[in-house]
N, C-alpha and C positions, 0 to 999 in steps of 0.2 A: 547145325542147330536143329534141323528137322528130326534127325535121327534120335535125339534124346527123348522124343515124345512117343516113340513107337512101342515102348514097353508098357505104355498106359499109366505109368506111375504119376505123371504130371497131369493127367486128365481128371479134373475135379468132377465129382458127381453132380447131377442136376439138383437144384434146390426147389424147383417149382414143377408142377405138372405142365404138360404141353398146353392144356387149355388155360391154365393160370398164366403161363408165360405169354401166350399170344394175346390174351385179353388185356393184360397189363401193358404189353408193348404197344398195342393198337391205341391205347389211351395215353401214351407218352409217359408212362409211369416206370419206375425202376424194375428191372428184371435181373435174373441171374446171368443170362447170356443172350446173345442174339438168337432169334429163332432159326432153325434149319429144317428144311423139308426135303425128303427124298422123293424125286420125281419118278414114280414107279407106275405100275399098271400091269397090263397083260404080259409085258416083256419079262416080268419077274415070275410068272407062273411056273416055268421050268425049275425054279429053285425048290419047289415042293413036289417035283415029279409030275406036274400037271401038263397035259398038252394044251397049247394055247387055244386050239379049237374048242376043247372042252370048257376051258375057262370062260370063253366068250359067251357060252350058252348056259351057264350055271350061276345063279345068284349065290348059292352056297359056296361054290369054289371061290368066287370073288370075295366073299366074307372071310373064308379060311385064309386067303392070301393076305388080306389086310390085317387080320389078327396076328399072323406070323410076322409080318413086317413090323407091326407095332411092338410085339413082344421081344423081337430080336434086335431092332435098331432104334426104336424110340424116336422116330421122326416126329416133328411138331405138326404133323398133319396126316390125315387118312382120307381116302376118297375113292370114288368110282368114276370112270369116264364113259361118256356115250361113245367114245372112240370116234375117229375122224369119219367113219362110214356108217355109224349107227343110225343117224337120222336119215341119211340117204337110203339105206336099206329099208327103213320103214316107209319111205316114199316110193319104193319099187325097184331100186337098184339091186342088181345081183352081186353078191360079195363072195369071193373065194377065200375059204379058210384052210389053214394047214396046221399041223401039229407043232411046228417049231418056228414059225414066223408069223408076223402080224398079218392081219387080213388085208386084202387088196381088192380094188374095184374090178369086177369081172365083166359086167354089162351095165351101162348107164340105164337109168329108169326111163328116160324120155329124150326125144330129139329137141334140139334148140327151137325148131319151128313150132313145137307144141308145148314149149316151156310154160306158157301161161295156163296150161291145163294140168299142171303138176298136182300131185295128190296132197290133200289135207289129211294129216295122220290122226289115227286114234291111238293115243299113247298107251292104252290098256290092251291093245290087240296087235298092233303092227310091228313087224320085225322083232328085234331084240329089246325094244323099249320096255316092255313089261319086266323082263329079266333084269335089266339095268336098274330100273327104278326100285325093284324089290331089293336088289343088292344094296342100293343106297339106304333104304329103310333099315335093313339088317345091320349095316355098319354103323349107322347113326344110333341104333338101339344098343349095340354092344360096346361101342367106343365113345359115344358122344359125351359121356360124363368125364372123359379123360383127355380127349384130344379134339381139336376142331375137325369136323367132317365136311368135306366138300364134294362137289360133283363137277365134272368138266363137260361143258356144252361146246359143240362145234360152232365156230363162227359162221354166219350166214353165207359168206362168199365161198368158204371151203365146203360147206354143204352143197352149194350149187355146183362146185367142181365134181363132187361125187355123185350128183344126180345126172349131170350132163356128160361128164368126162372133162378133165381140165382143158384139153386142147379145144374141145367143142365150146366150152364156156368162153374161153378167150376169143375165139373167132366170133362167137355170138355177140360179145360186147361191141364188136365193130359192125357186123352185118345185121344183127337183129337186136339192137339195144332195148327196144320196147318189150320184147319177149323176156329178156334177162331181168329187166326191172319188175315185170309181173311175177316172175319166178321168185325173185328176192323177197317180195312181199309175202308170198305164200310161205316161204321158209321162215321168215320172221314170226309168223303166226304159229307155225309148227314148233319152233323153238320156245315160244312163249307158253305153249301148253306144258312142255316139260319144265320150264322155269317155274311156273306156278306150283306144280307138284313139289318141286324141290324146296321152294320157300315154305310151303305148307309143312314139309317134313323137318324144317330147320336145318337144311343142308346148305352150306355155302356154295357160291357159284363162281366158277372160273371158265374162261373161254380159251379154246385152242383154235388158232386161225392161220395155219401155215400158208395157205394159198394167197393170203393177203400180203405176203412178204414182197418187198421190192426186189427180191431175188427172182421173182416170177412176173410181177406186174409193175406198171408205172405208177407214180404218185397220182397222176390224173385218173387212171383206172380205179385206183383205190378210193379216191375221193368221190368218184361217180357211182361206182357199183358196189362197193363194200362198206365204207364208213357210214353212209346214211342209214343202212339197214342194221348194222351193228349197233348204232346209237339208238335205234328203235327198241332193240332188245334191252339195252342198258336202261333206257328210260322206263321200260316196263318193270324191270327189276327194282328200280328206285321207287316207282309208284307203289310197290308192295312193301316198302320200308327196308329193303335189303341193298347190299352192295355187291360188287364183283371185281374180278381181275381178268387179265388177258395175257396170253403168251402168243407171240408171233415168231415162228422159226425163221432163220436166215436174216436177211437185212431188214431193218425197220427204222433206221436213223431218220430217213426222209419223212417218216410218218409221225415223229414224236410230237411236233406242234399240234397235229390233229388229235393225237391221243390225250393231250392236256385238256381239251374241251370235250372229250368223249363221255366223261362221267365215270370212268373206271377209278378204282381206288388203289389198284396194284398193277404193275406191269413187270412181266418176266422176260428177260432178255436172252436171246441166243448168244452163244459164246463168241460169235464173230463181232459182236458189238462191244463197246467200251463201257464198263461200269462207271469209270470216272466221269465220262461225258454224260452218262445217264443221270448220275447224281446231280450234275450241274443243271441239266435241262429239265429232267422229269422230277428230280428229287424234291423240289419245293412244292410239288403238286400231288404226289402220290408215293406210296411205298414202292421200292424197286426190289427185284429178285434176280439172282443169278450168281455167276454164270460159268461154273466149272465145266470144261468141255466134256460132254457125255461119252464121246468115242475115244479120243486120244488119251484122256486122263482117267475117266471113270471106268471105261471098259478095258483099255489096254495099258493103262499106267499102273504104277505101284502105289501102295499106301503113302510112301514118301511123296510121290507126284501129286496125289490128292491133297495132302496137307499143304504142299507148296502152293498149288493152284488156289485152294480155298483161302489160304492166308493172303494171297494177292487180291482176291475178290473182297475180302473183309477190309484190307488196307484201303482199297479204293472207295468202299461204300459204307462202312460202319456208321459214319457220321452224316449220312444222307438225311435231310431235314424231316422227311415224313416216314423214315424208317427203312430198314434193309433186312431182307431174309436171304440167308445162304441156301443155294440149291444148285443143281446142274443147269447147263444152258438149254437142255431139252430132256425129254424122257430118256432114262438110262436104257441101253439096249440089252437084248438077250445076252447072257453070259457075263454080265457085270459081276466081278468078284465081290463076295460078301465082305471081305476085309476092306475093300475100297469104300463100300457103303458105310462101314463102321468108321473108317478114317474121316469121311466127310462129316459125320456127326461129331466125332472127336475134335475136328477142327473148330467147330462152333464153341466147344467147351474150352479149348485151349486158347485160341486167338480171339474168340468173341466173348470171353468172360467180361461181364459188365462191372465197373466201367472199363471199356476197352483201353488197353495200355499200348499206345503207339510205339513204345520202345520194343515191345515183343514183336509187333508186326514188322519192325524194321530190321530185325536180326537176320543174318544170313544162315 
C-alpha cells in the first residue's frame, strides 16, 4: 500500500498556507490537513554546504537555512533555537565548535560551590545571544506572513547542566541543594530576558529540556529542581499574553501528570514514548506532537519507512482532543536525506488529509 504513494501522484497539494492552517487548527476549525513540522536546525546546515560552526555564529546563515527549508519542504513552522548551550555560553561556559557536528560543552562556567554567584546575562552582548536574537528577527521579518515562526529556549534545568556540567549538577542536587536552587533562580531570570524579547518580536516559544528526562533524573529530582523553575518561565510567558510548548528527550511518561498543570499548550514526545498513551493522558489538556524516530527512520530509513512510521503516528494521534502535529521524535540529525524529509511532509498530505479517513490509516 505504501509504495503506491511514492510517485507523488496521490499527494494532494496544500489548500492553505502554513500560517492559515496552524491558526485555524489551533482554533478547532476545519483545515486541509493536519499540521506537520520538520524538527531541524543546525544539523541541516550541511545541506547548504555550510559548516555547523559557521552557522552557529551567523544570523544571515541561520536565515538562509530557514528560507531554504521553507522553499523546499514547506514545513508548517520555521524557527531558530538558542541551542542547548546558548544560554550557558552567555553565562560563561566554554563551548567547543566543529564544522560537522553539533557544539559540546568544553568547560563549565562555574563550580557547584559558587553556583549562587552565576552570571546574570546581557542578552545584547553575551555569547551568541545577540546573533540568535537577530536571526529570529530576520526569520520573522522574511517568513512571518507565511508560516508560524518560533524560537526554542533551553529549559532551566538543562541550562544548569551546561553551566555546571551534568554530573556536577546531579551531585550538587544531593550535596549542595541550596546552591542549585539559587542557580535555578538566576537561570529563570536569564531565560525571561530572552523570552521578553521573543514575545516583543512576535516569535512563538518552545522549550527543549533533555536533562529533565527521567532517562537521567528521578521524578523527585524533577519535581524539586526542574519543574518549579520551568513553571516560573511559563508563568512569565503567560503574563505577557503568550503561550509555549515543551520537548523532553528520552523518557517523560512519569512526568506527564506534572506537565498537565505546568501551563504549557503543546508537548512534543520522544519516539520512545507512546503517542496512543499520550493522547489519552495529555490529549484532553494540550496539543501533542510526535514522534517518528529521528535516527532509525528519518536518518537511516527509506521514504517508505518514513511513510509507514508517520502513518502509525497519525493513526494513534489524529483524533487527540486538543490537536496533534506530526513531527519527528527529536531534532533530525546531520545527514538526514532530503527525500525522507519530503516523505514526512507528504505523509501529512496523504494520511492526514482532513477529515482523516480511518480506512486509509488501516491499510497495509
